[in-house]
C-alpha positions, 0 to 999 in steps of 0.5 A: 676309128672314126672319120668324119667326111664332107666332101670328097678328097682323094686324098683320104682314099690313099691315107684310110689305109696307112691308118688302118694299119698304122692303128693295127700297130700301134694298139695292137689290135683290129682296127675298123675304120668308120666314115661318117658323111652326112651328105649322102652324095659324099657317102657313096663316093667314100663307099667305093673299095680302095685297092691298095695294089696289093693281093687281099688287101682292098679297104671297103669303108663302114659309111653312114650318112644321115640317111642312115640313122634311124628317127628314134621317137622311142622314150626307152631306146632315147633314154638307153641310148642317149649318143643315138637320139642326139645323132637321131636329131642331128639327122633329122631336126624333127619335132617329134625326134628332138621331143624324144631327145630333150624328154630323155636328158632329164637322166644325164648328169648336170654337166653331160646334160648342158653339153648334149642340149648344146648339140640338141639345140644349134641343130634345129629349125627355129620352128621346131626350137619354139616347139621345144622351148613349149615342151621345156616349158613344162620341165624343171631343166638342170642346164644353164644353157637350156635356161640362157638359151630359151630366156634369149628367146623370149627377148626375141619375141619381145624384141619382134612385138616391139620393133618391126623392120628389123627382121634382117638383124634377128635373122642375123642374131639367130644364126651367130647364135647357131654359130656360138651354140656349135663352138661352145659344143665343141669346145665342150666336147675338146676339152672332155676328150683333149687333156691336151687342148692348147689355148692355141687350140681355143683360140682356132676354134673361137674363130671357127664359122663354117657351120658345116666343120663345126658341125663335123667336128662335133660329130668327130669329137663325139664319136672319137674312141680315144683323144687321138682320133679327137685330135685328128677330129680336130686338126680335120675341122681347123685345117692343121 
């Protein structure tokens, strides 16, 4: 089972052993706890063994932090494991990592391409986005999302050339665009992973503005192995 952890939470050290035993009983198989903690300090906290008090029952969570995720710059690896290449971009939002991941997207089905590009695009700083846009002009991509964002970037460039003194407004617009991209990715993942996603769930997602929570939700939904794990990731992000 996968848990996304953004900050230390003493309650989790009490609930994680319960999660493990409940999942083992429910599914009738061995269960591992994988904690994804982007912040290295939170990862160090999560790695501390949890003594349940029962002899021999000390839970040592498996923990992955951004520094633990490799920089995927080999095209064959990105093509073989696109999910890893996306995680690599989230952990290392750099030009060569992003270019490698995007090049591998051309081999994905259209719906998966759109979703994966959405996640990559929202995680990149502006200079890397501009390089990525130049690169993509040389390829034919199937994603409406990609075309829409490239067109939006060109429009912002024309606006910048015609009107000065609006940098604050443009920056606000870019930040809003990143949040919208995150929400779009989270909603698309939630619809795929949660057959019982309700209109209320979608409404709560539509107003979620915390970028850290949105990023954690995307990771949690992407790593979820079943609808139960996906629901836990959604509840954690929404605080429900």
